[in-house]
C-alpha positions, 0 to 999 in steps of 0.5 A: 355461645350458649344453645338458645333458650328462653332466659337469653332473653331475661337480661336485655329485658331486666334492663329495659325495665328497670332503667324505664322504672327507676330511670337509673340507666347506668344500674338497670344496665349493670343489673342486666349484665350481672343477670347475663353473667349470672346466667353464664355461670350456672346461677352463681351470682357472685362468679356473674358478678366477675363476669360482669366486671371481666366482660365490661373490661372486654369491651375494650378488646374491640377497637371500633368500640373502644373508639367510640367510647373515646369519641364520646368524650372528645365531642363533649371536649368538642361541645364544651370548646365551641360554646366556651367561644361562643360559636353557638351564641353567634350563629344563632345571632345570626339566624336570628338577625337575618329573619332565617329562624324567629320562630318555634316552628322555623326552629324545629324545621332547622332541626329536622333540615339539618338531620336530613342534610347531615347524613355522614354518621349519626351521632355526628348528625344528633350533635350537630342537630342538637348543638345548632337548634338547642338554644333557640328550641329554648328561646321559642318555648319549645320543649326539649323533648321535642328537638330530641325526637326530631333529630333522633328521628332524622339520624340513622333513618336518614344514615341508613338509606345512605351507601356511601357512609359507614351504615352503607358500608355495615349493610353492604358488608352483611349483604355480601357475605350472604352470598349476594353477587351484587351487593350494593345494588341490592342495598340500593333496591331495598331503600324504597322499601325501608318503611320505617326509616321513611315513615319515621322523617315524613311523621317528623315532618308531620308533627313539625307542621300540625303541631302534633304533641301526643300523650308525654310529649304534650307535657312537655310542651305544655311545661316549657311553654311555661317557661320551665326547660326541665321537669323538676327532678330531670337529669339532663345528660349535658351542662349548657349554662355556657349558652345561658350567659347574657347576650352582649349589647353591642353586636361587636362584642356578639362572638362570630358564628365562624367558632362554630361553623368552622369546627362542624364542616371540618368534622362533616369533610373529615368523615368521607375522608377519613374512609377514603384512607381506612378503605385504601381508596374505597369509601364503602370499605372504610372504617367508619369508628375510625372516621368518627374518632379522626373527624371528631379530632380534626374538629377540636383541633380546628377550633383550637386552631381558631381560639389561639389564632385569635388570643381569646385563650391559652393553651392551658385554658383550652385544656382546662375545657377540654378535660371539663367536656369530657368529664361532663360526658363520662356519664354517657361514656359510661352508659355506651360501655355498658350497653355494649357489654350488655350486647355482647352478653346478649350474644353470649346467650344467643338472645337473637338467634332464639328470638329469630327461630322462635318467631320464624317458625312455620310462618306463612310466606305473607307474614315474612316481611311483616315477621322480619321486620317486628323480630329485628325491632324487638332484638334491636329494642332488647340490646340496644343496637342496630347494627348488631342486630343488622348482624344477626338479622340480615344473614338470616333474612336473606337466606330466607328470601333466596330459599322461597323465591321471595324479593331479597331487597324486601326482606332486607329492608324489613330487617334494616327496617326493624332495627332502626324502629328498635333502635329508635325506641330502645331506652338503652341505644346509644343513639337515643343516649345521644339524642338525649345528650345533644338536646341537653334533656333527661334520657328518660323523659325523651324515651317516653316522649318520643316512644308514641311516634316510633310506635306510630311509625312502626304500627304504619311500617308493619302494615305496609311490609304486609300491603307489600308482601301481599300485592307485591 
């Protein structure tokens, strides 16, 4: 890593500005990557281009990153296969015929509740909530942008407050490596102070209850009420044409909801099993990326088995849908690949330590928790990774607390909350991208409509951390 300096923040800032301005996320990420390696190459743009290409290749040197990329392609295959089976339509029909979800408000409640109760892994939460809710949102003319916001606001914010999942395992491990003797207890004590996660979940509920449409979201809702699912030049991240097939007149021809429910249940249940196996019986020490890969593979196997047993299609057709689904998510996998590479070059440039060092100099104690929150948010927004931010900020926040005699759970929560806030708002975050994909909406449209709500919850969290420091 080079000595951190002001230019270390240029690559992520360039990528973010270009992504918002041009709507070309892939090109924007590569531009940031190119600038980063050009800086590392002594301002030689040719060497920077070669370094950028090599940086992309080096992402595959990390087994965890590679598993996430494969998972992305496999989840595309799973979604396409479930849609082809008619499982989504069958589940929607099941909900509507029993009058469980027959209005736009109830469709939003379904998305919010699904995000709350499926807390094994954020991407799984997003994909399940999106797949189940999207047809209902379309039918009752609630915007896909609002769906993307609701599931994004109840995925990572919920997962980050659960000790026994991949998120908890990462955070507890970082706390332990910072010299805390009881890391699990410290993490649990920090949960009530995780203000951004709590405020984001509550705000999403208020948005549903009060039909609170701010800024670009109001325009998206008005467009959808006119029957337009997307803006004219929007580029949804997945193809949902399979959902637009006409409903059969004969109810006996309606596909069974089990074609969606059983694969998703298998995926959810396989996650803790994978954590137990990879952790040698210790759920906390399990590999999150491996467990996710096993979970989605199990779901695909269950879906295939059901379709083969019921003779709905043969192996050749299943393979065709498998490859088609993977192809649909190839752009998402490319975005994630470049985002991971950009995170790597930001680490080489020392982006995180530079920002933390500048902001942390000579700060009054009462402002330390709000500052840790804001700095963590900026880092996560810049690099598009909450986990990467945790790795940078938790080892900084905990020694500050122990050295100055401040509450460790409070500063730990500030670092975690900031990471979630920045990740929630960042256009280059993997969870933001997956939320756009799960809602089948344009990615930049999701970022623009979600940002006012993220900023509102972020402002409330900043004030909350100041008050906790002042009176705590």
